[in-house]
N, C-alpha and C positions, 0 to 999 in steps of 0.2 A: 603571391603570398611570400614577400621578402622576409628572413627568419628575424632581422633587427627593425622591422614593421610592426605595430602592434597591430593588425586587423580590426575595423569595427566588426561588431557582431551585432544580428537580430536574433535572439533568444522567441519564437509563436507560442504562447501560453506558459501563464505563470501562475500554474498552481504547484501543486506538492513538490514535482523535480524541475519545473521550468525557473521560475522563481529564485530557490538556492542556484542552480547552476549558473542563471543569469549576474547572482552576485558572485560568485565564484571567481567569473569570468572576470566580471568588473575588477575584484579586487588585486587580480592578474595585472590589470594595469590596462584592459582595452574597452572604449567606449562600446558600452551596450545598450540597446534600444528593445526595450521587452516588447509584444504584440500580446494583448490579451483582449479577448468580445466584451468582458465585464468594463463598464466604466464605472463602478463604483473598487474594483479593483487594482485599475490602471489610479484612481484618484488616492487613493489608500498608498499604494508603493512611491508617488510622485511624492506623499506626504513625508517619505524615509519611514513607514511603516510598514509591517506586515498583516495580510489576511488569514495567515496559517499560524499553527502551531510548531518551532523548530527551536530548536536548544540554539542558543547562540545567531539565529536567523536576523532577530531583532535590529542587534546592535549593526551587522553586517551591512544589512540594508543599510538603516539611516547612515553609514559611515560613504558609503559609495556613492547614493546617492549624493550629500553631502559635498561631496567631490566632483560632481559633474559627471562622474561615469557608467549611471545607470539611470536614464528616464524610460517610463512607459507611456503607453498607447493602445489604441484601438485602431490605428494606422498604419498598414507595413511604410516600412523605411529601408531604402538601398543601403547595405552592408556589404562588408567583404566574404562573413561566414553567417550562415541561417543555422540555428538549432530549433527542430523541430520538437515540441516536445507536448505533445497532446494528447487527448483520451482517446484510448481505444476498447471500447466496450464491445460484449457482445448483445444479440440480440434473445428473443425468450428459446431459441430453438438452441441455443450456445452457439450461433453461429458469429464468428468476428467482425465488428462493424469499425472499417476504415474510413469512414466516411469524415470524422476531424482530420485527418492524416491529409486525403488527399483536400479538404478545403485550404487547410495552413500552403500546399503546394502549390493550391490557385492564386494564393495569395504572393507566395515566391515568388511564382514566376513572372509575376508581372513587373519586378522591379529587378531581377536579375540581370549581371552584366559578365559580360566574359573574364575571365579570370576567379570568379566566384565558386565555393564550394558551400553544397547545401548538405548537411550531417540529420539525419532520421535519428531519436532518441526514444521514441515513443516506443512500446513492447508492441511487436506485430505479426502478422501470421508471413511464414515464409515466403519470400514473393514481394513484400510490400516495397520495400526500399526500390524494384523493378516496374513496379505502376507508378511510384512518383515519379522517378525518370521518365515513363512513359506519356502523363501526363504532363510536362513540362516540358517534354518535346514536340508534343501537341498545340502547347499552345506559344510557344516561343521555338516557331521553326526557322529566327534566323540565330539559333544558335546550335553549335555540333553539341548533341550529348554523348557522354561517354558508352560504350557499348553498342552505339546506334551507328557510329561514322569510324570509316579507315584511317582520318585523319586525326589531330592532335585536337583533343576533346576543347571548347571552352570553357565547360564549367565543369565541377568534378561533384558526385554523390555519393554518399559513403551511409552509410547504417552504424549506429556506437550507441548500444543501450547501457541505463545508468543499473550499478549494483549497489543498491544503497538501504539503509535500514532505519524506517523513523525514528527518530530521535539521535541519532547519529551522521546526518546528511549530509552538514557540511564536514565533517571529519574523513566520510569514508569517499565523497565526491574528488577529493584529491587526494585519497592514499590508496584505495583499490583496484587493483589490476582493472581493465579495462578491453575489449574487444571490440576491434575496428575493421568493419569489411566494406572493402567500397569495392562498386559499380565493377571497377577494373581495380589493377595494384596501384597506377596511377593515382585513382581518387583516397586510397586507402592511406596512403604515404601525405596526398595533401589535407584529409583528416588528424592522422597523426599528429602532422607539424603544429595544428591546432590543440590537439589536448596537450602536447605533453607543454605546452605555456604554463597549464596548472594542473595538472594529472603527476603528481610524486609515483603514484607504480606502476607497472609496468604494462607499456600500451602495445598489445600483440595484433597485428594486422592480417588479417582473412578477406575471404570474400563477402557480399554482402548476405546471400543466403544463408552461410553457415552462422552469420554472427547475430541473423534473426533468430536460428534454431536454437542456437547456444544460450540464448537468451530464455526461451520458451524449455529448455531443458533442466534450465539450472531450476526455476519455481517446479516443475514438476517434476522435480526430482525431490525438493523438500516436500510438497504435498503428499506424496505416494509416502516417507515416512512418517508425515503428522497423520497420516490417517490410519498406519499402524498402532498409533499408540490411543491413535480416538477409537479404535477398535478393541484395542486391548482392554479400553478403559468400560468399555460394554461390554464387555463381557468378564471383567471382574463386578460391575456391578451385578450379573445376573447371580455371579457365585460366592456373594458376597465378600468380595475380597478387597483389601485395599491397596487401589493402581499405583498408588504413589511407592507401598512400601513394596512392595512386586518387583516396579522399576528402578526403583534405586539398588535391590537384592542383584535383579538383573545387569545391570552396568556394573557390575564388579566385574562383569565378566571381559577379559582384555580387548576381544574384537564385535563386543555388544554396546551400542549406545542410542537407547530408545529416547525418543525425544517426548514432551510435556504434553499431553492431550489439555485439549481443552474444551469450549460448547462450539467449537467447529472450526472453521479457518475464514478468514477476511481478508481486505486487504483489496485493492487493486491489482495485483501481481499473482500470488499463490492460488488466490478463487478463479481468479480468469483464467491466466494464460494455461493452465495445462488444456482448457477447451480447444486452443488455438489449433494444437498437434492431433488433439481427437478429428477437431472439423479436417482438418489436412489429407490425416491418412485414420478415417473410421474401423476401418475393417484389424488395421494393426496395433490398435492402442486397448485393449482389453483392460490391462493394468491400470492407467492411466484414466479411464472414466472408472473403471471400478471403486479408484482411490476418491475421486469427485465425489460417488454417490457415498462415499461412507463419511467424507466430512460434512456433505449437506445435509446429510441424518444424521450426524452428532447433533445438530440442532435438535429435533424432534427429540432425540431421545432426552436431551436435559430441559425441554419442557414439559413431559411428561415426569421428568423424576419430580422437577420443581412445583407442577400442580399437584402432585401426590403429596408433598410435604404441603403446600398452602391448606390441601385440602384437610387435611389433619390438624389444622391450625384454623377453625372457621372464622373465629375472632380475629386473630392477629393480623396487626399490618406488615406490609410487607416490603423490605426495601430490597430493589436491585442494582448490586454494585458493577456498574460502569457499562458504559456502551461503544467505548471506541473498539476496535477490530486489535488491536496490541494496548501493552501499558504504554502509560506516560506521553499517548499522542491525543490531539483531535481530530483524527482521520477516522471515520465512520463508514468509508465506503465499504460493503460486501460484509460489515460487523456480524459477526452469529449474535453478540451478546445485544446488540441494538434486536435482530430478529428475536429471540427469545424475549427479552423486556416487552418489545411489541404485543407477542402474542398474550402475552400475561397479563400487562395493562388493559386488552381487549375483553379479556376475560375476568379480569377480577376489579375492573375499573379503580375506582377512590381507593379499595386497600393498595394498591401498590405505588412505595415510593423509589424514586429512581435519581440515583446517586452519581452525578459525571462529574468531576472537578474538572476537567475541557470543557464544557458546555455551559453555555450561558441561559441557551433556552432548548427545549425539546425538538426534538425533530420532529415532522407534521404529522408523522403516521401516528403520533403519541393523541394528536389532535379531538377534543370530546369523547377521552376515554374519562377523564376525572382525574389518572395519575398524575404527580406532580415533581419534582427537580428538588432538590433538597441537600445540603451537606451532610457529611459522615459525621459530623457531631448531634447533628437532629435525627439521623437513621437511629443511631445507638442509643438515641434517648427515646425514641416513640415506637420502632419496629421491634417485633419480636421474630420475625421471622428473616436471614438473610440470607442471597442468593448472590453468592460469589459469581462472577461473570469477566471480570478485567483484574489481571495482576496490578492496578495501578499501586505506585511505592507508598501511596497517602494511605490506603488499606490497609498494606503488608503494615505500617504501623500501628496498627491498632492492636495493644494487649490484649492476652487472652481474658484479663480480669473483667475490661469492656465487654466480651461477647459470650462469657464463659457459659451465662444466663438465655444463650439466643438457639434458636434452631436455625442449623446453619446447613447450607449446601453449597460446597466450594468445588467449582468445578475449574477452580487452577492450581489449586495444591499449596496454598500461601499461608492457611490457617493447619498444618499440619499436626500442632498442639490442641485444637479443638478435641476437647471430650465428646463421648458418642455414647449411648447407652444402648445395652446389650440386645440384640436383634435388629439395628436399625443398618442404614446401609453405608459405608463409608462417606465421610462426607458431612452427615449429618446428625441431629441430636433430638431426641424427642424432648419438646417445648414443656409437657408434663413434667416431667423427671425433674426438670431443670427449675422448674417453678416453685 
């Protein structure tokens, strides 16, 4: 791939990472073929529209589609660079499932030619890139694969995980540093040349296994730190303390930076990736495993507290505010807010109202519960109990005057001005005393 010739690129998987990546690469002037298994997703993109919520993505996709730089299909097409961005979930025993990666490899193998570069971006357990290489080698014995030949390989294979925050994906795809791990140093250099076309951040080359572990470590580190905050919040509840005040004061220490607690941990990264490390080294990861247990356990703690508040006001309607796994996005994957709200809906039925500004319909687990999706204004008018599960900006903007008479359980600490009666736990107020 010559530096003065823009490569044709195929992005496999057009979800929360794949579509923004395809659009950013197309913006850099490369002709991009997007591959997805869902026809409705393909049709939406080819109309210049998007099927996910992400800041500024709609305008970017519309522009690159109109210029003929991005086209989507359910069929693979030849390219010079293949970027695989498909899901890597885990099973009921928390074992990683790389079947989507291998299926993508099968598709790519069928159209590879000498000189091509294959890059895996999906968050994966250590060794996945080598398994992808082995699959390609088995399907295409006519191609010399890196690490399996003493001659110059015909293709390059590398691993380069994304480091992005939902809501800032386009900005961070461009500006964040990237770790690029090649099966061989030559593979890393080939992938580096591709990423430098659209990445302003520093691109650091390494080996594939180190790059895979780096991505897992980044999210496990965050999970452990969030677990401390969530455990602290449960301790504060037991002791009748305001956890937000404790954290605010503790963080005045120059070497302390406690994160913000919530109803758990969600999303496809932090709630999933640590298990990949545990699965790979079960005897050496007691801390990471415990952190996962604390963050998953926080969901049950929040449900119990919410039930106590609801049971104390048996005639009140209840609004659960938020279903997404974090603020201001429409991503509900592994969302603790969604899990809490579903538990409450199944127990209390039609008394539960759901407010989620980034959803047009409720997820299927709410079917048959009688729970309804309403807007924030309707919730404030009709509900006497408010349970804050997501810190959407729309919720933060509700002034004290509109919620002072409500019984509130604020799991996100967005309404620290909310008054509460003596003897109640922080974040709640006795409805009877307010009415």
